[in-house]
N, C-alpha and C positions, 0 to 999 in steps of 0.2 A: 654200478652194474658192470659186470665183466663179460667181455666177448670171448667165446671159446673158438677153437678151431672148427668145431662142429657147426657153430653158428655161421662162420665164414663160408664153410663148405655148403651149407644149406642156402645161403644167400646167393652164392655163385651158381648153384644148381637152378634156383628159381629164376635167376637172371640169364640163364643159359650161357654162362661164361665158364670156360674151362681154365682152371688154375692148377698149378703144380703144388707140391708139398711146400717148396720154398716160398712160393707166393702166398700160400695159406698162412704160413708163419709170419711173413712180412705184414700181410693185411690184418692179421689178428692183433699184432702190436700197434699198427697204425690206428685201427678202429678203437682199441682200448685207450689210446692217447686222446682221441677225439671225445670219447665218452667221458673221460676224466675231466677234460676241459669243459664240457657241458655241465658236469656236476659242480665245477667251480663257479660257473656262471649262475647256477641256481642259488648259490650262497650270497649273491650280491643283493643288497637291500634296495629295492626299487619302489618302496612305498612313497607316494607323493610325486612320483616322476610321471609326467604326462607322456603318452604314447606319441611317437614321431613317425612321419612318413619319409623324412629325409633328414640328413644331418645339417642341411642348410635351412635356415628359417625363411621359407618362401611361401607366400600365400598363393594358392591356386586360383586362377581366374575362373569365373563361372559365366556360363552363357545361359540364356533362357532355354528351357526345354520345350521348344516349339516344334510341332510336326510340320515339315515342309516337304515338297517334292525335290528340293535341292536347287531348282531354278536354273540349272545349266545342262539340260538334256542334250542340247546341240553339241556342247563340248564333249560329253561322254560318247555320243554316237560318232564323233570323228574318229574314235579308236576302232570302230567296228569295221570289219572287212566288208560286211554287207548289212544294210539296215533298210527298213521299210516302215513308213508311217510312224516314225518315232520309236521303233523297237529293233532289237538285234535280230538278225535272221541267222539261224544256226542249222546245221544239217540234222535231219531226223535220226535219232539214235534208238528209238523204240519202235518196234513193228506193231 
Protein backbone atom coordinates (compact mmCIF):
# COMPACT_ATOMS: atom_id res chain seq x y z
CA UNK A 1 0.00 0.00 0.00
CA UNK A 2 1.36 3.39 -0.94
CA UNK A 3 0.50 6.61 0.87
CA UNK A 4 0.08 9.64 -1.39
CA UNK A 5 0.34 13.34 -0.64
CA UNK A 6 -3.44 13.50 -1.00
CA UNK A 7 -3.81 10.86 1.73
CA UNK A 8 -1.55 12.84 4.06
CA UNK A 9 -3.45 16.02 3.28
CA UNK A 10 -6.79 14.32 3.99
CA UNK A 11 -5.59 12.87 7.30
CA UNK A 12 -4.20 16.26 8.34
CA UNK A 13 -7.51 17.90 7.47
CA UNK A 14 -9.49 15.27 9.40
CA UNK A 15 -7.17 15.70 12.40
CA UNK A 16 -7.47 19.50 12.08
CA UNK A 17 -3.69 19.82 11.70
CA UNK A 18 -2.26 22.47 9.42
CA UNK A 19 0.80 21.22 7.55
CA UNK A 20 2.98 22.84 4.90
CA UNK A 21 3.91 21.38 1.51
CA UNK A 22 7.35 20.44 2.88
CA UNK A 23 5.79 18.66 5.85
CA UNK A 24 3.37 16.91 3.51
CA UNK A 25 6.33 15.53 1.53
CA UNK A 26 8.14 14.52 4.73
CA UNK A 27 5.10 12.76 6.24
CA UNK A 28 4.36 10.98 2.96
CA UNK A 29 7.84 9.46 3.02
CA UNK A 30 7.64 8.58 6.71
CA UNK A 31 4.23 6.96 6.43
CA UNK A 32 5.28 4.97 3.37
CA UNK A 33 8.27 3.71 5.38
CA UNK A 34 5.98 2.64 8.20
CA UNK A 35 3.59 0.91 5.80
CA UNK A 36 6.50 -0.94 4.15
CA UNK A 37 7.66 -2.13 7.57
CA UNK A 38 4.13 -3.37 8.36
CA UNK A 39 4.05 -5.27 5.06
CA UNK A 40 7.36 -6.93 6.00
CA UNK A 41 5.86 -8.01 9.33
CA UNK A 42 2.94 -9.64 7.51
CA UNK A 43 5.45 -11.94 5.79
CA UNK A 44 6.66 -13.38 9.13
CA UNK A 45 5.47 -16.95 9.74
CA UNK A 46 3.63 -16.95 13.08
CA UNK A 47 1.96 -20.35 12.77
CA UNK A 48 2.19 -22.24 16.04
CA UNK A 49 3.25 -19.15 18.00
CA UNK A 50 1.13 -18.53 21.09
CA UNK A 51 -0.14 -14.99 21.66
CA UNK A 52 1.65 -13.04 24.39
CA UNK A 53 0.58 -10.27 26.72
CA UNK A 54 4.17 -9.48 27.69
CA UNK A 55 7.70 -10.34 26.62
CA UNK A 56 8.33 -11.56 30.18
CA UNK A 57 6.84 -14.93 31.11
CA UNK A 58 4.84 -13.86 34.16
CA UNK A 59 1.64 -15.43 35.37
CA UNK A 60 -0.95 -12.90 36.47
CA UNK A 61 -2.33 -13.40 39.92
CA UNK A 62 -6.05 -13.85 40.14
CA UNK A 63 -8.41 -12.88 42.92
CA UNK A 64 -11.93 -14.09 43.53
CA UNK A 65 -14.54 -11.99 41.78
CA UNK A 66 -16.55 -11.26 44.91
CA UNK A 67 -18.91 -8.31 45.26
CA UNK A 68 -18.12 -6.31 48.39
CA UNK A 69 -18.65 -2.79 49.65
CA UNK A 70 -14.90 -2.40 50.04
CA UNK A 71 -15.04 -2.46 53.80
CA UNK A 72 -13.23 0.83 54.32
CA UNK A 73 -15.85 3.58 53.99
CA UNK A 74 -14.34 5.44 56.96
CA UNK A 75 -10.98 5.75 55.18
CA UNK A 76 -12.67 7.04 52.02
CA UNK A 77 -14.80 9.56 53.89
CA UNK A 78 -11.66 11.02 55.53
CA UNK A 79 -10.97 12.60 52.11
CA UNK A 80 -14.34 14.37 52.05
CA UNK A 81 -14.49 18.04 52.91
CA UNK A 82 -17.95 17.34 54.32
CA UNK A 83 -19.75 14.06 54.97
CA UNK A 84 -22.98 13.06 56.65
CA UNK A 85 -24.18 9.62 57.76
CA UNK A 86 -21.56 7.81 55.65
CA UNK A 87 -22.08 9.83 52.44
CA UNK A 88 -20.26 12.67 50.69
CA UNK A 89 -22.04 16.02 50.91
CA UNK A 90 -21.66 18.08 47.73
CA UNK A 91 -23.12 21.41 46.63
CA UNK A 92 -26.33 21.28 44.62
CA UNK A 93 -25.58 21.74 40.92
CA UNK A 94 -28.99 21.12 39.38
CA UNK A 95 -31.96 23.40 40.06
